[in-house]
C-alpha positions in Angstrom: 18.3 -48.2 5.4 14.5 -49.3 3.6 12.1 -47.2 4.7 8.2 -48.4 4.0 5.5 -45.5 2.9 4.1 -44.1 6.8 7.7 -43.9 8.4 8.1 -40.9 10.6 12.3 -39.9 9.6 14.1 -37.2 11.0 16.2 -35.5 7.9 17.7 -32.1 6.9 14.6 -30.8 5.3 15.1 -27.8 2.3 12.7 -25.2 2.6 11.4 -22.0 2.2 13.9 -20.3 4.7 16.6 -22.5 4.4 17.7 -26.0 5.3 16.2 -27.2 9.0 16.1 -30.5 10.6 13.2 -31.9 11.2 10.7 -34.7 11.2 9.1 -35.7 8.0 6.6 -38.5 6.4 8.0 -41.0 3.6 5.6 -41.0 1.3 7.6 -43.3 -1.6 6.2 -46.8 -2.1 7.9 -49.9 -2.3 7.8 -50.4 -5.9 9.6 -46.8 -6.4 12.9 -47.5 -3.5 13.1 -51.3 -6.4 14.6 -49.0 -8.6 15.3 -45.6 -6.9 18.3 -45.0 -4.6 16.3 -42.1 -3.2 13.4 -41.1 -0.8 10.1 -39.2 -1.0 8.9 -37.5 1.9 6.3 -34.6 3.0 7.1 -32.3 5.7 5.7 -32.4 9.3 5.2 -29.4 11.1 3.9 -28.3 14.5 2.0 -24.8 13.0 -1.4 -26.4 13.6 -3.2 -23.6 12.7 -3.8 -21.8 9.3 -4.9 -25.4 7.8 -5.6 -26.0 4.4 -7.3 -29.5 2.2 -4.0 -31.2 1.8 -2.7 -30.6 5.5 -3.8 -33.1 8.1 -3.3 -33.2 11.5 -1.7 -36.1 13.1 -4.0 -38.1 15.9 -1.6 -40.3 17.2 1.4 -38.3 16.6 3.0 -39.5 20.5 3.1 -43.3 19.2 4.6 -41.9 15.4 7.2 -41.1 17.9 6.6 -37.0 17.9 7.2 -35.1 20.5 4.4 -32.7 19.9 1.3 -32.2 18.4 2.1 -32.2 14.7 0.4 -31.8 11.3 1.4 -33.4 7.7 1.5 -30.6 4.9 1.8 -31.9 1.3 4.9 -29.5 0.7 7.1 -32.5 -0.9 10.3 -33.3 -1.6 12.7 -36.2 -3.2 16.0 -37.2 -1.2 19.1 -38.4 -2.1 20.7 -41.4 0.2 23.2 -38.8 1.1 20.5 -37.5 3.4 20.9 -39.1 6.2 17.0 -40.2 7.4 16.6 -41.5 10.7 14.3 -43.2 11.4 12.0 -42.5 14.2 8.3 -44.0 14.0 5.7 -44.9 12.0 1.7 -43.5 11.2 -0.7 -45.0 13.2 -3.3 -46.5 10.1 -6.0 -44.0 10.8 -3.0 -40.8 10.1 -1.7 -43.2 7.4 -5.2 -43.3 5.7 -5.7 -38.7 6.4 -2.1 -38.6 4.7 -3.3 -40.4 2.0 -6.6 -38.2 1.5 -4.6 -35.0 1.4 -2.2 -36.3 -1.1 -5.0 -37.3 -3.3 -6.3 -33.8 -3.2 -2.6 -32.2 -3.2 -1.4 -34.5 -7.0 -3.2 -34.5 -9.5 -5.3 -37.6 -10.2 -3.6 -39.3 -12.9 -5.9 -42.0 -13.2 -8.9 -39.4 -14.6 -8.9 -40.3 -18.5 -10.6 -37.0 -18.9 -7.1 -35.2 -17.7 -4.7 -34.8 -20.1 -0.9 -34.4 -19.7 
């Protein structure tokens, strides 16, 4: 199944304490999916305290298929097709915009000509 940016999925997410089945957010683009079989996702957590500038408290979490108040965290992984992603919902436009702002802070601004690679 092809996923779209902003889709909320459940997946066995690798983390610091091991692998845990949890919700995640698809952040890879259609252009990426056109040539790659894997999917890039970001972590969704229920830890709503101690948030930083690269975390986003989801406003419309229930309509995105989540059971409790949740936060997008810019903890990003690339998962192979065998990862068994299951679609549970989709972010609202306002939440997707907020997540994209956090991702812009978290990732190097590759459009800035003054940054050297």
